[in-house]
N, C-alpha and C positions, 0 to 999 in steps of 0.2 A: 313339848316346844323347845327343849333342849335339843331332843334328838332331831326336831325338825331343823331348828337352827344348825346342829351341827350336819345334817343332810343337805341343808341349803348352802350351809358354807361350803361343803365339800363339793358339791354342784358348782354353784358359782366360781369357788377358787379354782375347781377344775376346767370350768368353762374359761375362766380370766386365765389360767395357764398356758391353755390351746390359743387363745388369742395372742397372750405374750409372746408365744413361740411363732405364731403365723406373722406378727408384727418383727419380730426379729430376721423371720428367715426373708419378709418382704425387704427388711434393711439390707441385709446381706445380698439379696437378690439384684435390690437395685444399686448397691456398688457394682456387682458383677455386671450391669446392663451399662453401666456409667464406664466401665473398664472396656466392656465390648466397643462403646461409641468411641471412647478414646482411640480404640485400635484401629475402627473405621476411620474415623478423622485422620489419624497418624497415616493410614495408607492412603487416604485422599490428599493429604500434602504431599506425600511420597508421589504419586503419580503425575500430580500437577507439575513436581522438579523434573519429572522425566518428560512431559509435554513439554515445559518451558525449553529443555535439553533440545528437542526435537525442533521446535519452532523455531529457536536461536538459530540451529544450523542449517535449517531451509531458508529462514530470512537473509543469513549472510551471504549464504552461496548465489541466492537471486539478486540480492541489491548489493552482494560484495561492501557493505558499511559495517565498519567496527561496531558502531553502537549498536547494531543488532546482537551482537557477541555479548551484551552486557548482562539480558535474562539467563543466556546460557552459562556465563561465568559465572552469576549468582549461583542458579542452580547447581551448575556443578562443586560449587564449594560447599551449600548447605546440606548435599544429598549424603555425604557419610554421617552425619549429625541425625537427619531424620531416620535414616535405615536403621542406625544404632538404637533411637528412639523406638521405631515400629518393634524391631527385634527384643528389646528388653519387655515391651507391653505385651508382648505374644508369650502366652502361659501354656499353650498346647504344642506339645513337640512338633506335630505335622504344621502347624502353623509358622513356628518359628524356623524352621527347615525351609520351609516357602519364602519366607522373608529374606533367609540367608540366600537363595537360589536369586530372587530380584535383585539384590545387592550386587551380586556377584555379575548376572546378567548387565545389569546397569555400568557397573564399570566396564566391563568386556566392549558395550556400546561405545563408550567415551573414547576407551583404548583405540580399539580396533577399528570402528567406523568414523566417529565424528571428529575425533582430531585429524587423521589423514585425510579425511575430506574436506578440512577447513584448511587444511596447509595445501591440499590443491587449489581449491578456489582462489586461495593467496596467490597462486602460481600460476591463477588462469588457465589451469588445464583442462580441456574439453570433459575429462572424465569425473570432474566435479558436477556438472550438469547432465549427466547421463542418465538413461532410463535403468540402467542396472544398479546405479548407485541409489536413485531414489527406491527401486525396489527393495535394494537391501536393508535400506533404512526404516522403510516400514515393515520387512519382515521383522527385525529386530524389535521396532517398538510394539508392533500387535503382539509378539509374544510376551513382552513386558506387560501389555495391557491385560492378556489373558491371565498371566499369575496374579496380575492384582485382582482380577475378576475372582479367581479360584478363592484366592483370600478372603474378601468379601462375601462370597457365597458360604464358605465356612462359617465365617465370623457372625454372619447373620443367621445362619441355620443353629449358632451355640445361642444366640441373642434369643431368637424364637423358643428354642428349650427352656433356657432360663423364665421366658416369660410364662410358658407354660405351666413351669411349676409354680411359679406366682397364682397364677390360677387356681391352681391343684391346691396350693395353700391356702388363699381366700376359701376355696370352697370347704376346706376342712376346718376352717377357722367358723365359718357360718354354721355347719355342721353342728358344730359342737356350741355354738350358741344358743342354736335353736332348741337342742336336746336340752340344754341346763336350764334354758328359760321354759319349755315343756315342764318340763319337772318340777319346778317352783312357782307355775304361773297363778296358782290358786293361793300362793303365799306373798308373792312379790310380783304381783301384775303391775306396779307401778315401776319398780325396778326393772322389770322385764322390758316395759316400754323404753323407759331410760336407755337401759344396753341397746335395744335394737335402734334408737336413735343416735345414740353417740357413737357405735362402734360399728354394728353392723353394714348401716348406710354407707358410712365414710369408705368403711373396705370396699363394698361393691360399687361406689361411684370411682374409687381408686384401681379397681381392677378393670373396670371399663377403659378409664382414661387411658391403663396401660394399654388395652387393647388396640385403642384408636391411634395412641402415638405409634405404636409397632405399625397401624396400617398408613400411616404418613399423614393422620389430620392433627399437625402441630397446632392448629389453633384453638382445639378443645382445653378447656379449664374447668377444675372443679372447684364448686363454691365452697370459699375459707369460711366454713360456720362452727366447725368442730375446734375442741381445745387440746391440750396435751399433745401427748405424740400423734394422734391423728390428725390433729389440726397443723402438724409439724411435717406430716406424710403430706397433707393436701399441699401446703405451701412449698414442699420440696418435690412435689409433681408439676406444680404450675410453674415453679423457676425453672424446672428443668425443660419443660413444654416450652416457655417462652424464649430460654435460651437456645433450644433447638430450633425454633421459628426464626430466629433473630439469624443466627447461623448460617440457615438455608437461604433466607432473602439476600443474606452479605454474599454468600457463593453464587446465587443469581446474578446479583449486580456486577461482583466481579467477573463473571463470564461474559455477561453481555458488553460490560468496558473493553475487555480483550477482544473478543470479537470486532467490535466496532473498530479498535484500533488495526487490527491487521487488516480489516478492510480499507482503511485509509492508507496503512503502507502498501498494500498492494497496488492503490492507485498510483502511489507516490513511485513504485517500482516501474511502473507500467510507462509511465512519464504522460499520464492524459495531460489533456488541455487545462490551464491553471482555472479557468471557470468552472468546469467539472471538478475540479478538487476542492475549489473553494464552496460550491454548491454542497458536496459530500460532507467537507468537513464542517458546517454549519448546520447541518442537519443532525449529525453525529453527536454533536456538543448539545444542541436542544436537547434530544432525547437521552444523552447521557444524565444530563444535569436535571431533569425534569422540567423544564423551563415551558412556558406557553410561546414565546419566540425569542429567535435566535439571529443575529448579523454578524457578518465580517466586514471592517470598514479598512481602508488604506489612507494613510497619511499624507497629503499632498505639498509641494514644495512651497505651495501660497498660504500656507498654515489652515487649509479646509482637511477636510475629511470625505471621503467617497464611500458610499456602500457596495461592495462587489460581490454578496451573496447574502441570502434573507431565506428563514425558513420560519414556517409558524404551525402551531399544533392544528389550527382552525381555518386553515387558507387564508389567512390576511395578507394581502399585499403591502409588502415592506417594500421601501424607497431603495431600489438597486441602481447603480449609475449615477444618483443623485449626489451633487456635493453639499455639504453642511459646513456652516461656519462654526468654528469650536467656539462660542460663545455661550454664558450661561452653563449650568451644572449638564454632567452628560459623563458617559463612561469614557468614551474617547478624550475628551478633555483631562479627565482625572489621569489616565494612563499616560497621556503626553507629558504629563506635569512630573509624575512619580516614577514613571518606567516599569511600574510593578503592578500586580493584582490589585484591583478596585472593587468597593462594593456601594451602591446606592441604594437607601431604603425609603425613597421616596421622592416623587416629582411635585408635590402637589404647588409646592412654594417657588420652584426653579424658572429661571426663563432659559431663552432662548431656542432655537428652531428645533432641536432633539428631544428638549424636553417637552416642548409642545406636542411632539408626533407621538411622546411615550405616555402623556396624559389623554391623547385622543384615543390610545391603543389600549387604554385602561391598566397600563403598567403600574406594579406597586414597588417592585425593586428589581436591580440589575446586579450582574457581576459579571468583571470583564478581567482579560488577561493579553498582554502585549505579544504582537507578534515580532519576534527581534531576526534578522535576517543579515548573517555576517557583521555581527556586532550593531547594526543600527535598527533603529526602532522602524521596523515597515508599517504596521497596522495594529487592529487590536480585532480581538473576536468577543462578543457580548451575548450574554443569556439574560432573558427577562421574563417576570412570573406575574400575573395577576392576584396571585394569593398573597393575604396578610403573612404567611408562614415564611421565615427567611431561607435561602438556601443553605444546604448542609455544609459544614466547615470544610470537606473535602472536596468541594466543587473546583476551586482554585487549582489544586492538584492535578484533577481530572483534565479539566481546560488545559494547562500547560502541556501534558502529554500529546495533545493534538495540536496544539499551536508548534511543539518541535516539529511535527511532521510538514506543516504547511510551510514553516521555514525552510526545511529541505527542499520541498518542492520548489518554491519560490527561486532558491538559491541556483536549483539546477536549470530552472526555465531562464532565468538571467544569463547563465554563464552560455547556456545555448545560444542566446540572443547575442551574445557579444561574441562569440565564435562565430556565427554567421557573419556579423557584420565584420568582422576582420577578415575572412574570406573573401568576403564581397569587395573588400577594400584592397584587397591583393589583387582580385581579378581585374578591376578596374585600373590601377594603376598598371599593370600588366598589359592591360589594351592600350592605355596612354602612351606608352613604351613603345608598343608596336605601331602604331600612328605615328608619332615621332621620327620614328625609324625609317619608316615608308615616305614620309613627308621628306627627310633630309636625303635620301634616295633619290628620290624621283626630282626635287630640286636642286641637289648637288651633283653626286657623281654621276647620275643618268644623263644631265643636261651637256655636263662636260665630253661624257664620252660621244653623245652626239655631234657637239662641236668638233671634235677631234675627227671623226669619222667624216664628216662633212669637209673639212680642212683638208685632209688627206685626198679626198676624193677629186677636190679643186687643183690641188697641186699635180694628182695624177695627168689631170686633163691637160697641163701646161708642159708636160714634158715633151722634148723634139723628137721627130720621127727618128727613128733608127735605135731608140734606146728601149727596145721591146722587153730586154730580160728587165730593166728595172722596172717599167711598168706593170708588169706581170708581177713582181714583188709588191710594189705597192696597191695593187688590186687585192693578193692576198690578205695583206696586213688590215685593208679596209673591212674585207670580209671577216677577218678575225674579229674585227672589233663589234663589226655587226653581231657575230656570235655573243661575243663578250654581252651586247646591251641587251639581247635578246635574255640572255640567263639572267641578268640582273633585273630585268622586267619580271621574270617568273619570281623571282627572289622576293622581289618587292610585294606581288600579289599574294606571295606565303605569308609575308609578314603581316599584311593588312590591305585587302583587296579594295582598290578606288573603287571598283562598281558596287561594294557594298553600302560605303558611305555616300556615292551619290545616286544610288538607284535605289537601294534598299533590299531587302532580303528576296524579295520573288525574283527581279534580275540577277542577283548574286547568285542564288541557286540555280538558275537556268545556264549562266556562265560555268559552274563545278560541271553540269551535266555535259556541256559541248565539249569541254577539256577532257572527260571521264573516257578510259578505254574500254568501259562495258557502257551499253545501251542504257542510258537513266530516263525514267518519266517521272515526269515532276508536277506535283498538283499543288498550288498555294492558293490559298483561300485567308487571305490576309488581308484587312483593309487597313489602307494608309501605312504610314511608317511606325515601327515600334522603337521603344527606348533603345539607345546606340547597344547595351549590354548584353541586351538579349537578342538582338539582330547578329551580334557577333557571336553568343555561345551556339547560336543556329547554325550560323554559318559554318564554325569550326567543325561543331558535330557530324554535317553532312559531309563535310572534305573528310574529316576522319575515316569515317564509315567506307567513302566512296575509295579511298586510299587503301582502306585493308581488304576491300571487295576486289580491288584489280589486282592485288599481290597474292589472295590467300583462296579468296571463294571458289574460283571456277565457275562463275554466275555466267547467265546469259543476259540477266537483265535487272535492273536495281529500279525500285521504286520510291520517290520521293513525296511526301504527303505532309503540307502545314496549314494549320488552320488556326483559328482564334476563336474561343466560345466562352463566355461569362469570365471575360478577364485573365484566361488562361490561353498559353501557345501550347498547343497539341504538336508534336513533331515525330515523324516516325520514318524510318528507312529499313524496306524489306528487299533481300535479294532471293534468287531460287538456287543457290550454291550448295557447298557440301556441308555448312554449318560447322559448328565447333570453338565458336568462337569464344573468350574468355575474359572477364574483366581483367582477371588477375594475370592475362597473358603479356601484357604489354603495357608501358607507359603512357602512350597514347589515349586508350580507353580509360585508363585510371586518371589521367589529369582529365578527360573530357569529364568524367564523373565529380571531379572534385569542383570544377568549373561550375556545372549544373548544380550541386546541391549549394554552391556559396551563395547563387541567386535564390534559393528556398526552394529549388525544384527537385525532379523525382526523375531518374533516369532508371529502365529496366532493359534488361539485355536477355533475349531468348535466343539462342542456337543451338539446338539439337543437332546432333551428327547426321547428316544425310537430307535434312528438312529445311537446309535455308537459314537467314539469320535475320532478325526483327528487332530493331532497334528502338524504343519509344520513349519520349521523353516530354515531361508537362513542365512548364515555367510560368508561376504565377506572375502575371504583368503588374507587379506592385513595386 
């Protein structure tokens, strides 16, 4: 019995010794795995900073707005510390050298490419947006990404090797336990079962979990039924898996959020119509926040609010273009009152049209953020949910990033509208001045010259016979006054043609055609009179082109066409001359383009050398 006990003690002691060594190896391997994952996480953070450097530079070059450089500046400031952290974590010599190379290449990217490119963009140099500059940046960033891929590949290989060692260690532990139990199965059948249940099973489960984690199945968990160190190992594995799963989901969420912001920023940079911008932002906010419905609303001067865009996960039709009174409980009313983010956790007892709509749609909770344009509260964007689970705490900050982009787009649109209105007022004032000047010439100077000419001719008719020389001189003076009167009429017609005011666009264009030195075919299909500012713009456009054609085109014929379709005036002037006209070649065409754009129109000039010239104008009649 003593020998058996001694043998049993030796067998069991040896088995436990092997198991303890295996557990120790697993712990050490777990630390190495954690260390490897820390290196991979640090590499991911460092690569994200490189991506922020690239996107910040590209965003600034495209939009030329300093706020696009904020992530670039933050990434540039954080990169040295993150690089040193990764270099400190890299315990393999080759990995450490690779990290040092990444740090050097990134510093060179900033110094030799990014900073000069930003300076060129600030100076509005064409080279900043050239294909060569873009290709150079892509080449450098692709090289950095290649270095990161090599680093991760090597580290994952090391991680797999450590996990294979874990499997080997676990296998040795199982073998040792099996041999020990087989040698003492008769004496300690109960103890053998306990050992198999308390040690071998958990180790196998831990080994399987390690393999599944390595394969990317982060949702796997070990049942926490063991005690002691095996139980701690199970809990550690489960905590590690939960942490990795949470980190992966957070990275996915951040990546989607950044992609959504880039999509919206691209729309802002392209200057798309406000309605398209509002719809896109409302959809992105709804998806990012996990809402069932989302809506953007604009505050009106009369104290109401108008829905300008809506989105629904299940295709409900939200009221867009409808005004609501800010009565009762609503996100719009609370934002107007507080000028900040708000939350509403129920509409059951709330009054007002908006609250009624929320109950009909089954909304349980809502969160909203203000849209502030140039320091004034412009509107609100709200996300709503039918679930009893409240929105996450970071929802307001996520929505605020989108409202800043919306505010920028709205401010840009308002500034452009103000600019167009200002230019239209300048053109209208210029036309009014022309008409007044033409009227003053016609009613004042021109009439006085006519009276002087008539008086002079009457005086000449009363000269006695024999004063032929005096009569001839008076005739010459009368003829000179007639020439001056003709010149004055030409000047008056150039300032503002009377035929345009009296007969409209068709007769005025026919008059220009008759006075042209080149034969002109005129085709006018305009019903009735057009607003004065559009007739004046079309008249001066044709007059300018005919003058240029007579001077420079060597054309044999000019064709003028004007027509109105779908509320738009279409005007085209084409000649068969030598071409080569350029908008930058003279102030007349530049002024003509300014007049057309001030009226919200579009001017296109096509004049290839040797193929004639075509000028096309579209003027919306609003």
